[in-house]
N, C-alpha and C positions, 0 to 999 in steps of 0.2 A: 977671162971668165966666160966670155961668149963662146970661145973655142971649146972650153971644158964642157959647157952646157950642151953644146951641139954634139959632142962626142957621147955624152951620157944619154942624150935623147936617141942617138942612133943605136945604142945597145939595148934599150927597152922596146917591147912590142908596142906598137901604136894602138891606142884605144880604137875599138871597132864599133860601129853603129849596129851592124847586123851580126847575128850569131852565125858563124861559119865553122864547119868541121874541118880541122886540119888534115892534110893528107897523111894517111897511116895511123890516125887516132882511133882507137877502139872504144873509148869512153863516150858512148853516145848519151845524150841527155835523157833522164828518166822523168816521168810525170810524178806529181805528188802522190797520187794513188798507187803508182807502181812502187815507189820507194817505201810508202807506208805498208803495203802488203809484204814487201821484202823484209822490212823490219819485223812485222808481225810473225812471219814464218821463222825468222832467225831466233826471235825471243822464245817462241813456243817450242822450237826444236831444242834450243839450249836449256830452257827451264821448263821441261815438260811436267815435272812434279817437284814442288818445293814446300818447305815448312818454314813459316816466318813467325817470329816471336815479336810481339809489340803490344802497345796499349791501344784499346779501342777509342776512337775519337770521331765525333760527328755521326754517330749511328742514326739511321732513319730507315723506316719501312715504307715503301711506296704503296700506292693504292693497288698496284698489280700484285703485291705480295713479295716482290723482290726487295732485298735489303742492301743498303749501301753504307759503307763505313771507311774510315781511314785507320791504318796501323802505323803507329809512330814510336820512335824512341827519342833520345835527346838530340839527334842530329838529322834525322830524315823522316819522311812520311811516304807511304805507298797507299794508293787507293785500293779498295776491295769491293767485290760484289758477291752477294749470295743469292742465287736464283731461288724462286719461290719453292720449288720442290725440296731443295736442300734446306731452306730455312725452316720448313715445317718439321724437319727431322733433327733439328739441333737439340742437344741435351739440356740446354739452358737458354734463357732469354738474354741476348747480348745487351750490355749497358756501357755507356761511356766511362772511362777510367779503369776498366778491368783489363789486366794483362792477360793476353791469350796467346795460344799457338794456333795459327791458321794453316791448314793444309789445302793445297790446290795447285793450279798451274798459272804461270805468268802469261799474259797476253797484252796486246796493245789495243788502244781505242783510237783508231785513225781519225775519228771525227774531231779529236782535240789533241792529237799528238801526245797521248799519255799512255803510260803502261800501268797495268793493274793486275791484281791477283783475283782469279775466279776461285772463291773459297768453296771447297767441298766438305770440309769438316772444321769445327771450331771447338777448341778445348781451352779450359782455363789453365794458365801457365803455372802449375804448382798449387799445392794446398794453401799456401799463403794468399795467393790471388783469389782462390775459391772462397776462403774465409772473408776476404775483403769484399767480394761480391755479396756474400751472405749478409754481412754487416750493413752494407749499403741498402740492401733490400729490406732488412729488418727495420732500419730507421725510417725508410720511406713509408712502409705499411703502418708502423707505429704512429707516424705523424697523422695518418688518416684515422686513427682511433680504433683500428681493427684489433688491437691487443688490450684495450682498456678494460679495467676490472668491472666497470658498471655494465658492460655488454654481456658479461658471463652469466649463465643461468645455473640455478641450483640443480643438482642431480636428483632424480626421483628416488624416494626411499626404497621402494619395492617395484621396479619396472616389470610390467607384464610381458613385454616383448623387447628384446635387445637386438639391434641391428649391428652386424660386424662387417667392416670393409677391410678385406685382406686377401691374401692368396689362398685359394681353396686347397692347395696341396702342401703347404708348408707346415711347420710344427706350431706356428702361432695359433691357428684355429683350433688345433687339438688341445693346446695348453688352456685356451680360454674355455672351451667346452668342458674339459676335465675339471677346471677350477670352479666353474659355475655348478656343475653336478655335485661337487663336494659341499659347496656352501648353501646354495639355494637353487634347485632345479628350475630352469627358466626356459621360455620359448625363445629360440635364437633364429634369426633370419640372416643368412650369409649373402653378401653381394660380392661375388668373386671378381678380383682385379689382379693385374700384375703390379708389383710393388717397386720395380726398378726398371730402368731402361727406357727405350723409346716408347712413347704413348702412355707411360705409367701415370704421369700427372693427370692427363686428360681422363683416364679411366677412374682414378680415385675421386676427382672432382665430380664426375658424372654420377658415381655411386652415392656420394653424400647428397647431391641435389636430388637424386632419384628417391632416396629414403624420405627426404624432406617434403617431396611433392606427393607422396602416397596418400590415398584417401583412407580416412579412419574406418570407413565401413566397406573397404574394398575386399577382394578375395584374399589378399595377404595383409596380415595385421601391420598397421603402421607402428614403427618402433617408438617406445617411450624413451629410449636411450640408444646412442650410437657409439661404437668403439672403432676407431681407426687405428690399425695396428700393423706392424711388421717386425721382424727380428733385427738383430744388430747388424752392423756393417760399417764400411768406411763412409766418409762424408759424400763420396761419389755415389755409393749405393743408396744412401738415404736422400739424395738430392731431389727426387720427385716430391718429397714432402716439404721442400723449401720453395717450390714453384708457386708463383703468385696465384695461379688458377686454383690450386688446392687450398691455399690460405684463405682466399675470398669465399670459396664454397663453404669452408668450415665456419668462418665468421658470420656468414649470412644464414646458416642453418637455424631453424627455429627449434629443432630437437637438441637437447643437451648432448654434448660430444665429449668423450674421453679420448685423448691422444696417447697412444702407447707405441711409439716408434723408437726402435733400437734398444740399447741398454740404458742403464741409469745415467751414465755419463754422456750419452748422446742427446743433443738438443736440436730440434728443427723448428722452423717457423710455424709448422702445424701445431706444435706444443703451445706456442704463444697464443694462437688463435682459438684453441679448444677451451672448453669450459673447465676441464680438469686435465692435468698431465699425470700419467702413470709411468713409473720408471721402466716397467716391463709389461708385456701383454697379460701375464698372470696377475700382476698387481692391478691391471685395469679390471679384470673380472672381480677382484676383491673389492674394488671401489664401487663396482656396479650393483652388487647385491650384498645384504647382510648374511651372516651365518644362521641357518635355520635353527640349529640347536640352541645357539645363543639367543636368538629371538624368542624361542619358546621359553627358555629359562628366564629371560627378561620379563616376558608376559606373566610367567608364574610368580616371579618376585614382585612384580607390580600388583598382581592380585593379592598377594599376601600383605604387602604394605597397605593396600587400599582397605582390606578387611581390618588390619590393625588400627588404621586411622579411624575407621568407623567405630570400632570398639572403644577406642580412647575417647572419641567424641561423645559416644553414648554414655560412657562412664562419667565424663564431665557434666553432661546434662543431668544424669541421675544425681550427682552430688549437688548440683544447683537446685534440683527439685527438692532434695531432702532438706537443704538449707532453707528454702522458702517455706517448706511444710512445717519446719520447726517454728517459724515466725507466726504461723496461722493459729487462731484460737482452737481449743479442743471442740470436737463435734458436739459433746454434751452441752458445752457452754453456748454454742451457736443456737441450739434448738430448745433451750430451757424455757424461754417465754412461750414459744409455740406449744410445747408439751403441756404447760400449765393451762393455756387457753383451751387445748383439746380436753383436758380433764374437766374444766368448768362446763364446757359444752355438753360433755357426756352426762354430767350430773343434771343439767337443765333440760336435756332432751326428753326424759320421761314426763316431766311436769308439763312441758309444752305440748307434747303429744296428747296427754290426758286432757288438757284444756281444749285443744282443737277437737278432740273426740266428743267432749261434752257439748260444745257448740253445734257439732253435727247432729247429735241426738235431739237437741232442742229444735233445730230446723226441720228434722224429719218428723218430729211430733206435730209441728205446725202443718206440714203438708198432709199428714195422715188425717188430721181433723177435717180437712177439706174433702177428703175422699170417703165420707160416710155413705152407706148404701142408699138411704132415703134421698139425700141431696143429689146423688148421681142419677137416680131414677127420675126425679123431677126434672132435672135439666135435660135428660134424654127424651122425656115425653114432650117437652116444649120444642125440642129440635125436630121431633117427628111431626108435630102439628104444623110447624112452619114448612116443612118439606112437602106435606100433603097439599097445603094451600098453593104452593108454587107449582106443583104438578097439575092441579086443576087449571090454574091460570095459563100454564103452557099449553094445555089441551085446547083451551078456548082460543088462544092466539095462533094456533096452527094455520097456515095460509090456505089449507084445503077445506077448513071448516065452513067458510062462507059459501063455498060451492054447493054444499048440502042444502043451503037455504035459498037456492035459485040464482046465485050470482055466478059470473063467469070471469075468466082471466084471459086477456088478449096478449099474444106474444108474436114476435116476428119469426122468420124461418130459423134464425140462430138461437131462439129461445129467450131473447131479450123481451122484457115486459113493455107493452105500449100503453101509456097512461093518458094519451090525449088523441082527439080526432085528427089533428094535424100530423101526429106521428104515424097514425094508421094510414092516412092518405099518402104520406111520403113512402111508407113501406110498400104499399101496393098490394102485397100478399101477406096474409097473417093467419094465425091459428087461434081459434076460440076454444078455451079449455073449460069443460063443464064437469059436473060431479060424476057423470057416467061415461065420459069420453071427451074426445076433441073433434073439432070441425075445422077444416082448412077453408079459407075464403080469400077473395080478392076484392078490391075496390073498383067499381065501374060507375062512372058518372056521379061520383060522390056518394054512391050507395054501396053497401056491402052485399056481396053475393056469394053464397056457399057453393063450393064446387067439389067438395070431397065428402066421402061418407064418414059416419061417426066412427071414432077410434076408441080404443080402450082407455079409460081414465088413468092418469099418471099421478098416483098418490105421492110419489117421491118428489114431485116438483116443488120448487121453493117459493119464494115470495113473488108477488106479481099484482098488477092492478085488476080490478073486477070489472066485468062487462055485463050490464043488465039487459 
């Protein structure tokens, strides 16, 4: 056993402590970075462009805008990355559980010794997978209440301005304008957008929000109703109207919206979010406005019915009035007592007037007896005698008459009568009024002294005291 072990040990290379290169060996050791870069070049050269089908798993969008995900099947998983620029151009928003076909190139990530696909485009793997994505998105948005009936608004009966979101060059806008002109000519404001392809969803959402934010008093009339429309196509063609950004813009809009996307059998998430769905753009125009001729006919019929109702009501009132009138007593019966009373008064009136006239004659005769000429003359003579006596008394009481008998009246400078010596001394200067004039004087040492010449008598002076 020992011999055997020794022989075996001599056949195997002995373990070495230090790495040594054998003579003639061309396999020089490589660094980790060197082998990683060699693997990276080999993978990228061998798989420069690949298409991989798998189910999205662990999708996330970084703050930088780059997207990271895994593509898996029932046996394996491969990591994938979508750079920010490519992610912005995707035709749909990736979600976990959706089967897709990713196109791009394989590379390695040396930092973790992993290989991954750099995705340049991402497509849903067949119509079944696309319908699966659509159903998942519908359920998620419905759970938020975006499709609830209580959110939907009533369409205006006769909108003054209609906003249309669609392509300006397609047949859709022509069909809508033609149908509106046939039914009820209306003011239409078009917000032109692309309706499929890259950037379509963003333009459609921006148009809806733009109409909603317009000022009612701005240079362009704010619509009373919005029509979002496009013609028919495949589910891929209509996919912009299934994007979440469009659905939320329609659900948030305060203006009522009619969705008219595709043909009658086509259904998009925009139809669920809109207030009304029209099977075609032409049908949307029919929902938007009534037929003018039908409206005029309806108004005429309403007027006719209203007049008929008025006549019937008036007829019923007339019948009721006639029935009530038949229950009332006859006019002659109502006024019989009053007519008799008038007749009695008419008969009594001449007698009453005659009696009043006799009383008036008697009273006049009594007044006439008092107006005999002799009695009037006597009373007049008596009144004249009393008047003469009063005149003589008035002449004697005239304030100027005492002046003719040598009396005088003393007044101050203002014409006030001075009736006492104290008043004269207090006044200082005074006027003496005589029959033939006046004399101005002043008081000196308690004695009066005249200092003015005689003036013309003033017969018009009134009362006053006398100075002797």
